[in-house]
Backbone as JSON Lines, residues from 0, in Angstrom:
{"i":0,"aa":"M","n":[92.64,90.23,103.61],"ca":[92.01,89.67,102.42],"c":[92.12,88.14,102.53]}
{"i":1,"aa":"N","n":[91.0,87.46,102.32],"ca":[91.03,86.01,102.42],"c":[91.39,85.38,101.06]}
{"i":2,"aa":"E","n":[91.52,84.07,101.05],"ca":[91.98,83.35,99.85],"c":[91.04,83.54,98.65]}
{"i":3,"aa":"K","n":[89.73,83.48,98.87],"ca":[88.78,83.66,97.77],"c":[88.87,85.08,97.19]}
{"i":4,"aa":"Q","n":[88.99,86.07,98.07],"ca":[89.11,87.46,97.61],"c":[90.4,87.66,96.82]}
{"i":5,"aa":"L","n":[91.5,87.1,97.33],"ca":[92.78,87.22,96.65],"c":[92.74,86.55,95.28]}
{"i":6,"aa":"D","n":[92.14,85.37,95.2],"ca":[92.02,84.67,93.92],"c":[91.24,85.52,92.92]}
{"i":7,"aa":"L","n":[90.12,86.08,93.37],"ca":[89.29,86.91,92.48],"c":[90.06,88.13,91.99]}
{"i":8,"aa":"I","n":[90.73,88.84,92.88],"ca":[91.38,90.08,92.46],"c":[92.59,89.79,91.58]}
{"i":9,"aa":"K","n":[93.28,88.7,91.8],"ca":[94.38,88.32,90.89],"c":[93.83,88.08,89.49]}
{"i":10,"aa":"R","n":[92.73,87.33,89.4],"ca":[92.11,87.09,88.09],"c":[91.62,88.39,87.47]}
{"i":11,"aa":"F","n":[91.1,89.29,88.3],"ca":[90.59,90.57,87.81],"c":[91.73,91.41,87.23]}
{"i":12,"aa":"V","n":[92.87,91.45,87.91],"ca":[94.03,92.2,87.41],"c":[94.49,91.61,86.08]}
{"i":13,"aa":"E","n":[94.66,90.3,86.03],"ca":[95.11,89.65,84.8],"c":[94.11,89.86,83.67]}
{"i":14,"aa":"G","n":[92.84,89.76,83.98],"ca":[91.81,89.95,82.97],"c":[91.77,91.37,82.44]}
{"i":15,"aa":"T","n":[91.98,92.33,83.32],"ca":[92.01,93.74,82.89],"c":[93.18,93.98,81.95]}
{"i":16,"aa":"I","n":[94.35,93.47,82.29],"ca":[95.52,93.62,81.43],"c":[95.26,92.95,80.08]}
{"i":17,"aa":"D","n":[94.75,91.72,80.11],"ca":[94.48,90.99,78.86],"c":[93.44,91.7,78.01]}
{"i":18,"aa":"S","n":[92.4,92.27,78.63],"ca":[91.34,92.92,77.86],"c":[91.82,94.21,77.21]}
{"i":19,"aa":"N","n":[92.91,94.78,77.73],"ca":[93.44,96.01,77.15],"c":[94.35,95.75,75.95]}
{"i":20,"aa":"L","n":[94.73,94.5,75.73],"ca":[95.68,94.2,74.66],"c":[95.16,94.6,73.28]}
{"i":21,"aa":"Y","n":[93.84,94.43,73.03],"ca":[93.32,94.76,71.71],"c":[93.41,96.26,71.42]}
{"i":22,"aa":"K","n":[93.53,97.07,72.44],"ca":[93.62,98.52,72.25],"c":[95.04,98.95,71.88]}
{"i":23,"aa":"M","n":[95.99,98.03,71.95],"ca":[97.38,98.37,71.7],"c":[97.67,98.57,70.21]}
{"i":24,"aa":"D","n":[96.75,98.17,69.33],"ca":[96.93,98.44,67.9],"c":[97.06,99.94,67.65]}
{"i":25,"aa":"D","n":[96.3,100.75,68.37],"ca":[96.38,102.2,68.22],"c":[97.76,102.72,68.61]}
{"i":26,"aa":"V","n":[98.34,102.13,69.65],"ca":[99.67,102.53,70.09],"c":[100.67,102.21,68.98]}
{"i":27,"aa":"E","n":[100.52,101.04,68.38],"ca":[101.41,100.65,67.29],"c":[101.26,101.59,66.09]}
{"i":28,"aa":"D","n":[100.1,102.2,65.95],"ca":[99.86,103.16,64.87],"c":[100.31,104.56,65.23]}
{"i":29,"aa":"G","n":[100.97,104.72,66.38],"ca":[101.53,106.01,66.77],"c":[100.61,106.9,67.58]}
{"i":30,"aa":"Q","n":[99.53,106.37,68.09],"ca":[98.59,107.15,68.9],"c":[98.66,106.71,70.35]}
{"i":31,"aa":"D","n":[98.64,107.7,71.26],"ca":[98.51,107.39,72.68],"c":[97.1,106.85,72.92]}
{"i":32,"aa":"V","n":[96.96,105.98,73.89],"ca":[95.67,105.39,74.2],"c":[95.32,105.64,75.66]}
{"i":33,"aa":"A","n":[94.12,106.13,75.92],"ca":[93.6,106.29,77.28],"c":[92.48,105.27,77.47]}
{"i":34,"aa":"I","n":[92.67,104.4,78.45],"ca":[91.73,103.32,78.72],"c":[90.99,103.64,80.01]}
{"i":35,"aa":"G","n":[89.67,103.64,79.99],"ca":[88.87,103.91,81.17],"c":[88.27,102.65,81.75]}
{"i":36,"aa":"I","n":[88.31,102.54,83.07],"ca":[87.77,101.37,83.76],"c":[87.02,101.85,85.0]}
{"i":37,"aa":"D","n":[85.8,101.41,85.17],"ca":[85.06,101.66,86.4],"c":[85.37,100.52,87.37]}
{"i":38,"aa":"Y","n":[86.6,100.54,87.87],"ca":[87.13,99.4,88.6],"c":[86.42,99.12,89.92]}
{"i":39,"aa":"I","n":[85.98,100.13,90.63],"ca":[85.3,99.89,91.91],"c":[83.99,99.15,91.67]}
{"i":40,"aa":"D","n":[83.19,99.66,90.75],"ca":[81.92,99.02,90.42],"c":[82.13,97.61,89.9]}
{"i":41,"aa":"D","n":[83.11,97.44,89.0],"ca":[83.37,96.13,88.4],"c":[83.83,95.11,89.44]}
{"i":42,"aa":"I","n":[84.69,95.54,90.36],"ca":[85.16,94.62,91.39],"c":[84.03,94.26,92.34]}
{"i":43,"aa":"E","n":[83.22,95.24,92.74],"ca":[82.08,94.95,93.62],"c":[81.12,93.97,92.95]}
{"i":44,"aa":"E","n":[80.84,94.18,91.66],"ca":[79.96,93.28,90.93],"c":[80.55,91.88,90.83]}
{"i":45,"aa":"S","n":[81.85,91.78,90.62],"ca":[82.51,90.47,90.54],"c":[82.44,89.73,91.87]}
{"i":46,"aa":"L","n":[82.68,90.45,92.96],"ca":[82.57,89.83,94.28],"c":[81.16,89.34,94.54]}
{"i":47,"aa":"E","n":[80.18,90.16,94.19],"ca":[78.78,89.78,94.38],"c":[78.42,88.58,93.51]}
{"i":48,"aa":"Y","n":[78.84,88.61,92.25],"ca":[78.53,87.52,91.3],"c":[79.08,86.19,91.81]}
{"i":49,"aa":"E","n":[80.28,86.22,92.4],"ca":[80.9,84.99,92.88],"c":[80.49,84.66,94.32]}
{"i":50,"aa":"G","n":[79.63,85.51,94.91],"ca":[79.13,85.24,96.26],"c":[80.2,85.35,97.33]}
{"i":51,"aa":"I","n":[81.15,86.27,97.13],"ca":[82.24,86.44,98.07],"c":[81.94,87.64,98.97]}
{"i":52,"aa":"A","n":[81.79,87.37,100.27],"ca":[81.52,88.44,101.23],"c":[82.81,89.21,101.52]}
{"i":53,"aa":"Y","n":[82.65,90.46,101.92],"ca":[83.8,91.29,102.25],"c":[83.37,92.42,103.17]}
{"i":54,"aa":"S","n":[84.3,92.82,104.03],"ca":[84.07,93.97,104.91],"c":[84.58,95.23,104.21]}
{"i":55,"aa":"D","n":[84.31,96.38,104.78],"ca":[84.81,97.63,104.21],"c":[86.34,97.64,104.17]}
{"i":56,"aa":"D","n":[86.97,97.13,105.22],"ca":[88.43,97.07,105.25],"c":[88.98,96.13,104.17]}
{"i":57,"aa":"E","n":[88.33,94.99,104.0],"ca":[88.75,94.05,102.97],"c":[88.57,94.65,101.57]}
{"i":58,"aa":"K","n":[87.47,95.39,101.39],"ca":[87.24,96.04,100.1],"c":[88.37,97.01,99.78]}
{"i":59,"aa":"E","n":[88.78,97.79,100.76],"ca":[89.88,98.74,100.55],"c":[91.16,98.01,100.19]}
{"i":60,"aa":"E","n":[91.41,96.89,100.83],"ca":[92.6,96.09,100.53],"c":[92.53,95.51,99.11]}
{"i":61,"aa":"I","n":[91.36,95.06,98.73],"ca":[91.15,94.51,97.38],"c":[91.38,95.6,96.33]}
{"i":62,"aa":"L","n":[90.8,96.78,96.54],"ca":[90.97,97.88,95.59],"c":[92.43,98.31,95.5]}
{"i":63,"aa":"S","n":[93.12,98.35,96.64],"ca":[94.53,98.7,96.65],"c":[95.36,97.69,95.87]}
{"i":64,"aa":"Y","n":[95.03,96.43,96.02],"ca":[95.74,95.37,95.28],"c":[95.58,95.59,93.78]}
{"i":65,"aa":"F","n":[94.36,95.92,93.36],"ca":[94.1,96.17,91.94],"c":[94.92,97.36,91.44]}
{"i":66,"aa":"L","n":[94.89,98.45,92.18],"ca":[95.63,99.65,91.76],"c":[97.13,99.38,91.67]}
{"i":67,"aa":"E","n":[97.66,98.65,92.63],"ca":[99.08,98.31,92.59],"c":[99.4,97.45,91.37]}
{"i":68,"aa":"G","n":[98.5,96.55,91.01],"ca":[98.69,95.73,89.81],"c":[98.72,96.57,88.55]}
{"i":69,"aa":"M","n":[97.84,97.57,88.48],"ca":[97.81,98.44,87.3],"c":[99.07,99.31,87.24]}
{"i":70,"aa":"K","n":[99.5,99.81,88.39],"ca":[100.72,100.63,88.43],"c":[101.94,99.81,88.02]}
{"i":71,"aa":"K","n":[101.99,98.58,88.47],"ca":[103.11,97.7,88.13],"c":[103.14,97.43,86.62]}
{"i":72,"aa":"E","n":[101.98,97.21,86.05],"ca":[101.89,96.87,84.63],"c":[102.13,98.08,83.73]}
{"i":73,"aa":"Y","n":[101.55,99.23,84.08],"ca":[101.55,100.38,83.18],"c":[102.44,101.54,83.64]}
{"i":74,"aa":"G","n":[102.95,101.46,84.85],"ca":[103.77,102.55,85.38],"c":[102.91,103.48,86.22]}
{"i":75,"aa":"E","n":[103.44,103.85,87.37],"ca":[102.68,104.66,88.33],"c":[102.22,105.99,87.74]}
{"i":76,"aa":"D","n":[103.04,106.6,86.9],"ca":[102.7,107.9,86.32],"c":[101.64,107.79,85.22]}
{"i":77,"aa":"N","n":[101.27,106.58,84.85],"ca":[100.32,106.38,83.76],"c":[98.95,105.88,84.23]}
{"i":78,"aa":"V","n":[98.76,105.81,85.54],"ca":[97.5,105.34,86.11],"c":[96.88,106.49,86.9]}
{"i":79,"aa":"Y","n":[95.67,106.86,86.52],"ca":[94.96,108.0,87.11],"c":[93.66,107.51,87.75]}
{"i":80,"aa":"F","n":[93.4,107.94,88.99],"ca":[92.17,107.54,89.68],"c":[91.86,108.58,90.75]}
{"i":81,"aa":"G","n":[90.68,108.47,91.33],"ca":[90.34,109.38,92.41],"c":[89.01,110.1,92.21]}
{"i":82,"aa":"G","n":[88.25,109.72,91.22],"ca":[86.96,110.34,90.98],"c":[86.24,109.56,89.89]}
{"i":83,"aa":"H","n":[85.18,110.15,89.36],"ca":[84.42,109.48,88.31],"c":[84.85,109.93,86.92]}
{"i":84,"aa":"E","n":[85.79,110.85,86.86],"ca":[86.4,111.21,85.58],"c":[87.84,111.65,85.83]}
{"i":85,"aa":"Q","n":[88.66,111.37,84.84],"ca":[90.08,111.66,84.97],"c":[90.5,112.52,83.77]}
{"i":86,"aa":"L","n":[91.31,113.52,84.01],"ca":[91.88,114.35,82.95],"c":[93.3,113.85,82.72]}
{"i":87,"aa":"V","n":[93.55,113.3,81.51],"ca":[94.83,112.65,81.25],"c":[95.5,113.24,80.01]}
{"i":88,"aa":"P","n":[96.85,113.25,80.02],"ca":[97.58,113.75,78.86],"c":[97.69,112.69,77.78]}
{"i":89,"aa":"V","n":[97.18,113.0,76.58],"ca":[97.3,112.09,75.44],"c":[97.5,112.88,74.16]}
{"i":90,"aa":"N","n":[98.37,112.37,73.3],"ca":[98.6,112.93,71.97],"c":[98.83,114.44,71.99]}
{"i":91,"aa":"G","n":[99.62,114.91,72.94],"ca":[99.98,116.32,73.01],"c":[98.92,117.23,73.6]}
{"i":92,"aa":"G","n":[97.82,116.69,74.06],"ca":[96.76,117.48,74.68],"c":[96.24,116.76,75.91]}
{"i":93,"aa":"F","n":[95.01,117.08,76.28],"ca":[94.39,116.43,77.43],"c":[93.05,115.86,77.02]}
{"i":94,"aa":"K","n":[92.68,114.76,77.64],"ca":[91.41,114.1,77.37],"c":[90.74,113.77,78.69]}
{"i":95,"aa":"T","n":[89.45,113.96,78.76],"ca":[88.69,113.56,79.93],"c":[88.19,112.14,79.71]}
{"i":96,"aa":"V","n":[88.54,111.27,80.62],"ca":[88.08,109.89,80.58],"c":[87.03,109.74,81.67]}
{"i":97,"aa":"H","n":[85.83,109.39,81.27],"ca":[84.71,109.26,82.2],"c":[84.7,107.85,82.78]}
{"i":98,"aa":"A","n":[85.56,107.64,83.78],"ca":[85.69,106.35,84.45],"c":[86.39,106.57,85.78]}
{"i":99,"aa":"Q","n":[86.29,105.58,86.65],"ca":[86.91,105.67,87.97],"c":[88.43,105.57,87.91]}
{"i":100,"aa":"L","n":[88.93,105.04,86.81],"ca":[90.36,104.88,86.63],"c":[90.68,105.03,85.15]}
{"i":101,"aa":"A","n":[91.79,105.69,84.86],"ca":[92.26,105.79,83.48],"c":[93.71,105.34,83.42]}
{"i":102,"aa":"I","n":[94.03,104.6,82.37],"ca":[95.39,104.16,82.11],"c":[95.79,104.78,80.79]}
{"i":103,"aa":"V","n":[96.97,105.4,80.76],"ca":[97.46,105.98,79.51],"c":[98.65,105.15,79.05]}
{"i":104,"aa":"V","n":[98.59,104.71,77.8],"ca":[99.7,103.99,77.18],"c":[100.2,104.88,76.06]}
{"i":105,"aa":"Y","n":[101.47,105.25,76.16],"ca":[102.05,106.18,75.2],"c":[102.7,105.45,74.04]}
{"i":106,"aa":"A","n":[102.44,105.94,72.85],"ca":[102.93,105.31,71.63],"c":[104.45,105.32,71.55]}
{"i":107,"aa":"N","n":[105.09,106.31,72.13],"ca":[106.54,106.42,72.01],"c":[107.29,105.67,73.09]}
{"i":108,"aa":"E","n":[106.61,104.88,73.9],"ca":[107.26,104.12,74.96],"c":[106.84,102.66,74.86]}
{"i":109,"aa":"Q","n":[107.79,101.77,74.82],"ca":[107.48,100.34,74.84],"c":[106.96,99.94,76.23]}
{"i":110,"aa":"V","n":[107.68,100.36,77.26],"ca":[107.28,100.09,78.64],"c":[107.3,101.43,79.37]}
{"i":111,"aa":"P","n":[106.18,101.86,79.95],"ca":[106.16,103.14,80.66],"c":[107.17,103.15,81.8]}
{"i":112,"aa":"E","n":[107.71,104.33,82.08],"ca":[108.65,104.48,83.19],"c":[107.96,104.02,84.47]}
{"i":113,"aa":"G","n":[108.64,103.21,85.21],"ca":[108.07,102.67,86.43],"c":[107.28,101.39,86.2]}
{"i":114,"aa":"G","n":[107.07,101.0,84.96],"ca":[106.32,99.8,84.64],"c":[107.25,98.59,84.6]}
{"i":115,"aa":"K","n":[106.66,97.44,84.51],"ca":[107.34,96.15,84.44],"c":[108.77,96.29,84.82]}
């Protein structure tokens, strides 16, 4: 991964975390929150928008960096990916999130196990 790619993905990770903050009101109200992100499409669009070229290998490295950032922030057990929809446990049941990645934030945990 080159310097421009690394700069973009760092900003993307930080921006994703910041954009999820407004959803935390539900957690404070005692509800689990499942956040869906089409991260592959969004990262590809961001690279294209900024005119940053990348190879297939670099793309995989960029995507891995993003996933590791999400796991670090939310806990490995709370980050679901691997298809275009994810089945995640929320509020005592299961919810299908129609996105390439789902993050679950549980109301009864300040910091998910494995997070921060």
